[in-house]
C-alpha positions in Angstrom: -21.4 47.4 10.0 -22.8 44.5 7.9 -22.2 40.8 8.3 -19.9 38.8 6.2 -19.6 35.1 5.7 -16.5 35.2 7.9 -17.3 37.7 10.6 -18.1 41.4 11.0 -16.4 44.4 9.5 -16.8 47.1 6.9 -17.6 45.8 3.3 -14.7 46.4 1.0 -15.4 48.5 -2.1 -16.6 46.9 -5.2 -19.8 45.1 -6.2 -18.8 41.7 -5.3 -17.9 42.1 -1.6 -15.8 39.2 -0.4 -14.7 36.5 -2.8 -16.0 33.0 -2.5 -14.1 30.6 -0.3 -10.8 29.6 -1.8 -10.0 26.0 -2.8 -6.4 24.9 -2.3 -4.6 21.8 -3.5 -4.3 19.0 -1.0 -1.9 19.8 1.8 -1.3 23.4 0.8 -3.7 25.1 3.1 -1.9 27.5 5.3 -2.1 26.2 8.8 -3.9 23.0 7.7 -2.0 19.8 7.1 -4.7 17.2 6.8 -4.9 15.7 3.2 -8.1 16.5 1.3 -9.2 19.1 3.8 -11.9 21.5 2.5 -13.4 24.3 4.5 -17.1 23.8 5.3 -19.5 26.4 4.0 -19.1 29.7 5.7 -15.5 29.0 6.7 -12.3 28.9 4.9 -8.6 29.0 5.4 -6.7 32.3 5.8 -6.8 32.8 2.0 -10.5 33.5 2.2 -9.8 36.7 4.1 -7.9 38.1 1.2 -4.6 36.5 2.1 -3.3 34.3 -0.7 -1.7 30.9 0.0 2.1 31.1 0.5 3.9 31.7 -2.7 0.9 33.0 -4.7 0.1 36.6 -5.7 -2.7 38.4 -3.7 -6.2 38.5 -5.2 -9.3 40.4 -4.6 -9.7 43.9 -3.1 -7.8 44.6 0.2 -9.6 44.3 3.5 -9.8 47.1 6.0 -9.6 46.5 9.7 -11.5 48.5 12.4 -10.5 52.1 12.7 -7.9 52.9 15.3 -9.1 53.8 18.7 -8.6 57.4 19.8 -5.7 58.0 22.2 -6.6 57.4 25.8 -6.8 60.4 28.0 -4.2 60.2 30.7 -5.6 59.3 34.0 -5.4 62.1 36.4 -3.5 61.1 39.6 -4.0 62.8 42.8 -0.8 64.2 44.3 0.6 62.4 47.3 -0.4 63.9 50.6 2.5 65.4 52.7 2.0 62.7 55.3 2.3 59.9 52.8 5.4 61.5 51.3 7.0 61.7 54.7 6.3 58.0 55.2 7.7 57.0 51.9 10.8 59.0 52.4 11.2 57.6 55.9 10.8 54.1 54.6 13.4 54.6 51.9 15.7 56.1 54.4 15.4 53.1 56.7 16.2 50.7 53.8 19.2 52.8 52.9 20.4 53.0 56.5 20.0 49.2 57.0 21.9 48.5 53.8 24.7 50.9 54.8 24.7 49.6 58.4 25.1 46.0 57.3 28.1 46.9 55.2 29.3 49.4 57.7 29.2 46.9 60.6 31.3 44.4 58.6 33.7 47.1 57.6 33.9 48.5 61.1 34.5 45.0 62.6 37.4 44.4 60.2 38.8 47.9 60.8 38.5 47.6 64.6 40.1 44.1 64.5 43.0 45.4 62.4 43.5 48.4 64.7 43.4 46.2 67.8 45.9 43.7 66.4 48.2 46.6 65.5 47.8 48.1 69.0 48.8 44.9 70.6 51.7 44.2 68.3 53.0 47.8 68.7 52.9 47.5 72.5 54.7 44.1 72.4 57.4 45.4 70.0 57.9 48.5 72.1 58.7 46.7 75.3 62.3 46.9 76.5 64.4 46.5 79.7 64.1 49.7 81.6 66.2 48.9 84.6 68.0 46.0 86.5 68.0 46.3 90.3 70.2 44.2 92.7 68.0 42.4 95.3 68.5 39.5 97.8 70.4 36.4 96.8 68.9 33.9 94.3 65.3 35.3 94.1 62.7 33.1 92.6 59.3 34.5 93.6 57.9 38.1 93.1 54.7 39.9 93.9 53.5 43.4 93.4 51.4 45.7 95.7 49.4 48.1 93.4 48.5 50.3 96.4 52.1 51.2 97.3 53.9 50.5 94.1 56.3 48.2 95.9 57.6 44.9 94.7 58.6 42.0 97.0 61.1 39.4 95.9 61.7 36.1 97.7 65.3 34.9 98.1 65.3 31.2 98.3 69.0 30.7 98.5 70.0 27.2 99.4 73.1 25.0 99.4 76.7 25.6 100.5 77.6 29.2 101.2 74.1 30.4 102.1 72.6 30.7 105.6 69.2 31.7 107.0 70.2 35.3 107.2 70.2 35.4 103.4 66.8 33.7 103.1 64.8 37.0 103.1 62.3 39.1 101.3 63.5 42.2 99.6 61.2 45.2 99.4 61.8 47.2 96.2 60.8 50.7 95.3 60.6 50.3 91.5 60.3 54.0 90.9 63.4 54.8 92.9 65.0 51.5 91.6 66.3 50.5 94.9 65.7 48.0 97.8 64.1 50.0 100.7 63.9 47.1 103.2 64.7 43.5 103.9 62.4 41.2 105.8 64.1 38.2 107.5 62.1 35.0 107.5 64.5 32.0 107.9 64.2 28.6 106.4 64.1 27.7 102.8 61.5 29.9 101.2 59.0 28.9 98.6 55.7 30.2 97.2 54.7 33.8 97.9 51.4 35.7 97.7 50.0 39.0 98.8 46.6 40.4 100.0 47.0 44.2 100.1 43.5 44.6 101.5 44.4 42.4 104.5 47.8 44.1 104.8 49.6 40.7 104.6 52.3 39.0 102.7 52.5 35.2 102.7 55.4 32.9 102.0 56.1 29.2 102.6 59.2 28.3 104.5 60.6 25.1 105.8 60.5 24.5 109.6 62.0 21.0 109.5 63.2 18.2 107.3 59.6 17.3 106.2 57.5 20.2 107.4 56.5 23.6 106.0 54.4 26.4 107.2 53.2 29.7 105.7 54.7 32.7 107.3 52.4 35.8 107.6 54.1 39.2 107.2 52.6 42.5 108.1 53.1 44.9 105.2 53.3 48.0 107.5 55.7 46.7 110.1 57.5 44.4 107.6 57.8 41.7 110.1 56.6 38.1 110.6 53.4 38.2 112.7 52.1 34.7 112.5 51.9 31.5 110.5 49.5 29.1 108.9 50.0 25.4 109.3 50.2 23.1 106.3 50.0 19.3 105.9 53.4 18.6 104.5 56.7 20.0 103.1 56.5 22.5 100.2 52.8 22.8 100.1 51.7 25.4 97.6 49.1 28.1 98.0 47.1 30.7 96.0 45.8 34.0 97.4 42.4 35.4 96.5 42.9 39.1 97.3 39.3 39.9 96.3 37.6 37.7 98.9 40.6 37.5 101.3 41.1 33.8 101.0 44.2 31.7 101.0 43.9 28.3 99.3 46.5 25.7 100.5 47.4 23.0 97.9 48.9 19.9 99.5 51.7 18.0 98.0 50.2 14.9 99.5 46.6 14.1 100.5 43.3 14.8 98.7 42.1 18.0 100.5 42.3 21.7 99.7 42.3 24.0 102.8 40.8 27.5 102.6 41.9 30.1 105.2 40.7 33.6 105.9 43.6 36.0 105.3 42.3 38.6 107.8 41.8 36.2 110.7 44.1 33.4 109.5 41.4 30.9 110.6 40.2 28.0 108.5 37.1 28.5 106.5 36.4 25.1 104.9 38.1 22.2 103.2 37.5 20.7 99.8 37.9 17.0 99.1 39.5 16.6 95.7 39.1 14.1 92.9 41.7 11.9 91.4 45.4 11.9 92.1 46.7 14.0 95.0 49.5 15.4 92.8 47.8 18.6 91.6 49.0 20.0 88.3 47.8 23.5 89.1 45.2 25.6 91.0 43.8 29.0 90.4 41.1 31.2 92.1 39.1 33.8 90.2 37.8 36.0 93.0 35.8 38.3 90.8 33.7 35.4 89.5 33.8 33.4 92.7 35.3 30.4 91.0 38.3 28.1 91.9 39.9 25.6 89.5 42.3 22.8 89.8 43.6 20.2 87.4 44.7 16.7 88.3 46.1 13.6 86.7 43.7 10.7 85.9 46.3 8.2 84.7 49.8 7.7 83.5 49.4 9.2 80.0 50.6 12.7 79.2 47.1 13.9 78.4 45.2 12.1 81.1 44.2 15.3 82.8 40.9 16.4 84.3 39.7 19.8 85.4 37.4 20.7 88.3 35.4 23.9 88.8 34.4 25.0 92.3 32.3 27.6 93.9 35.0 29.5 95.8 32.6 30.8 98.4 31.7 27.3 99.6 34.0 24.8 97.9 31.1 23.0 96.2 31.9 21.3 93.0 30.2 22.8 89.9 31.8 20.8 87.1 34.5 18.2 86.4 35.5 17.4 82.8 38.6 16.0 80.9 40.9 18.4 79.1 43.3 17.8 76.3 46.3 19.3 78.1 49.4 17.9 79.6 48.5 19.7 82.9 48.4 23.2 84.2 50.7 25.1 86.5 50.9 28.7 87.5 47.3 29.0 86.6 46.0 32.5 85.8 43.0 34.0 83.9 42.3 35.8 80.7 39.9 38.7 80.3 36.9 36.3 79.9 37.8 34.4 83.1 39.2 31.3 81.3 42.1 29.7 83.1 45.5 29.6 81.4 48.3 27.3 82.6 51.7 26.1 81.6 53.2 22.7 81.2 56.7 22.7 80.0 56.6 23.8 76.3 52.9 23.9 76.2 50.3 26.5 77.2 46.8 25.4 77.9 43.7 27.5 77.7 40.5 26.1 79.3 37.1 27.0 77.9 35.1 26.7 81.1 31.7 27.4 79.4 32.5 24.9 76.7 33.8 22.3 79.1 37.0 21.8 77.2 40.7 22.6 77.2 43.4 22.5 74.6 47.0 23.3 74.6 49.4 24.7 72.0 53.1 24.3 71.7 55.6 27.0 72.5 59.1 26.5 71.3 60.8 26.9 74.7 60.3 25.6 78.2 58.4 28.1 80.4 58.2 28.3 84.2 56.2 31.2 85.5 53.7 33.5 83.9 51.8 36.7 84.4 49.0 38.3 82.3 48.1 41.8 81.2 44.4 41.7 80.5 44.3 45.1 78.6 46.6 43.7 75.9 45.7 40.0 76.2 49.4 39.1 76.5 51.1 36.5 78.7 54.7 37.0 79.9 56.4 33.7 80.6 59.9 33.1 81.9 62.4 30.7 80.5 65.5 30.4 82.7 67.2 27.9 80.2 67.1 30.4 77.3 67.5 33.5 79.6 64.4 35.1 78.0 60.9 36.3 78.8 58.6 35.1 76.1 55.6 37.3 75.1 52.6 35.0 74.3 49.2 35.9 72.8 47.0 33.1 74.1 44.0 34.1 72.0 46.0 33.6 68.8 48.0 30.7 70.2 51.3 32.2 69.3 54.4 33.8 70.8 55.2 37.3 69.6 58.8 37.8 70.7 61.3 37.4 73.5 63.1 39.8 75.7 66.6 38.9 77.0 67.3 38.7 80.7 69.4 36.5 83.0 68.0 33.3 84.5 64.4 34.6 85.0 62.0 32.8 87.3 59.2 34.7 89.0 57.2 37.3 87.0 54.4 39.7 87.8 52.6 42.5 85.9 51.7 46.0 87.0 48.4 46.3 85.1 48.2 50.0 85.6 51.5 51.0 84.2 51.9 47.9 82.0 55.3 47.0 83.4 56.6 43.6 83.9 58.8 42.7 86.9 61.1 39.7 86.7 63.1 38.0 89.4 66.4 36.7 88.0 67.7 33.9 90.1 71.4 33.5 89.4 72.1 37.2 88.9 70.2 38.1 92.1 68.4 41.0 90.3 65.0 42.4 89.5 64.4 43.4 85.8 61.9 46.0 85.0 60.4 45.7 81.5 58.1 48.3 80.0 57.7 50.9 77.3 59.8 54.1 77.4 58.1 56.6 79.6 55.8 54.0 81.4 
């Protein structure tokens, strides 16, 4: 290798070596734009390396670059150890599983939701009237004993042509589809409730022009064995069969009374908030919660909701709800209270401290709930139908024809619905064929 005026490299053939630096007209140096530029000694524009200016023929002998490098020898790589291979394979498998799981979970959720919706719809569409059984005159209330499979209807017949002998409770064997006993009570009969564990049936009945008491009926002897005093006429009540409590709701006054269903002795009282005219009360024995709603003003939606500890009566929360009021309060699978108010159904979110109602096209009176299917069965005596409602979707699915229905109860084991029909003095059994 010998030096050249412009760097290092092999000398081209010929006696002259590299030509002298080229001179170019002003402004024509390739890559140089300054007027009058001339390369200093030892340097030159690209033409000095044997590359002519643009547009001119080449001159001088060709230049040779450095010889090409020999090809590189491939680098020898050590094979992966079996342990490392297992780790890499396991890692790749985890990535694949995670990717598949993410998509699979979304697919499974959609698939499960669609199947569940179809299951509920198929059940609702498959319901039909299985039997209509004659019972006592003008029944309005109904309860079910899951231990014996017996249904009790309350005949609250009043007015001309009815006497106390017809104000009774009918005991119905729904499998035999017949009345197996009649329990005389006397007086105008009202609300009814049952505590199978205590072996008692409870029903309000009038004892005077402005007085009411709760009659206690022994389920084995089918006779009245005692009574529970109330504060006024037509006081309502709710039975907590889990904790054997009976909550008396006054029509006047601001106090709830809680009674032990085994001993029929008072347990405690609960001072209430707001107006004494309660819109509805419910007791969730499994969660040890009691609820009541009350009016806070004259407006339709001036309603508040109170949450109590049902073991002590202590207040846990009180908050406004955007509902017209609640009656016949029961609970969904999550323990949220559901109540009726005319053509509206209200679902209260206890955890979220809120409540909203949604409109149903017909006036509804009483309701019962099947937690397995998440369906509400509400009676409408004006339209002579039982409306099947899906509260979670805030919609009604369909109606089933009957005659002047009032009280309703669900057999959650066989998924049957028992409806007391007032004017026709009958009990309708609704279910799926074979249930």
